[in-house]
C-alpha angles and dihedrals in degrees: 000000000000092000092051090049089051092049090049090049090050091050088051091054090044089059090052102238096221090058092044092053090046093051092048093050097045090051094050092043096052090047090052092048090049089050094056096093087054096047089137093055100083101171135130092235096103094045096089091055092051090050093049092047090049092049092048091050093045091050088051090047092055091047094054099044091039093053090050090054092049088057096042103046096124093042090049090053084069104030104031109012091166095068112108098247095043092047094043095243087124124034120227092251089053092050091049091050092050094049092047094049093045092049094050093046093048093052094042095050094043095050089047091052099049151292098279095050089045090053091046093051098040094050091046092050093047093052091043090052097052089043093064111015123087138266093033096030095160091190086083090072120062097218096044093044091053090043093059094048098046092042094056098037096035107035114011100044096043099045096033095050094043093052091047094052091043090055092046094049094045088056094046093049100033093131091062096050088108091072097047127065111252093221090060089055101047101033134064108252121224092253090064092046088050093050090046092052092049094047091044092058093037089052091050087060091050089050095054095036098050094075097053096091092043103061095120096059095035092054093047094053094037098247102159108219131174088246092058091044102046102017133247098277094053094047092046094052093042090052098052093041090056091049092049093051089044096052093042093046093050092049088054094041090057090073096051131086090247091074113050134161094048133103093252097197094049091047093049095046095046094047092047089052091047091050091052093049095045093049093048091049090049089059089061097056119113108209092197089060116077091198091054091052092047093050090052090049089053088049091054086055090052091055088048088056091048091058090061090053100042097043100056088045093056090048094050093049097041 
């Protein structure tokens, strides 16, 4: 029993928990936003579609992060020795088997569920593959590494999943379309564009910040990152300044005609509070301490999670 528990724990680490949580929350959030026009239709009918979409995205998530670990075993022995392949909890053949199975399941489920989910998963897996796999291995280049990450998390996931859930719900509630404007069913509302823009910029910060604690291994294996090019202090200040402008800008944008379908006051207050907390926490970071940098990086991910909780709420209660 203990061995099974250890293997399950290793699999959890192999899937990179912070990315798994982000994938789950983004899937649920976009489902909730797509459900807003049908707020009076409180049935369990759409739940299976939500679950299958979540499973497909989670399998794709494990494929992408697992492939990256397979290609970075020696680097991870320096930067992240706790990961299953680097620590020896999983063998290389086991890692390859998991990645292969997860990739196949992600594609098969997505194709079965519909064209938008299939496009979302296939594009994500393609970008995840060329990010890690030689000879392309885009993670070697700061711009292209960030491009892959913010394109998947910022654009593909948000727009693809929303369109998928929008299509599913319109089919489930086809008899009630007379009471709902057709343009709200087959077009992307400004609220989703707003969320996409916010997450796109936020994910760029994650992409450039994530390498800050890993300078030793990246330098040894000649992985060019923005941190190695510009220095930790510059990248740290750039990251928090971008987030400050993003939160402040979004708080202001909530009161303009460009962002509709949200509770403007709630959005502005929540983002102002988050900005204050994030900035205060950034002042506590010791850039000479790798643990301090890593803790702040994990805090950034927690703020990323919060956006997928706050934003659906301000849409539902608009």
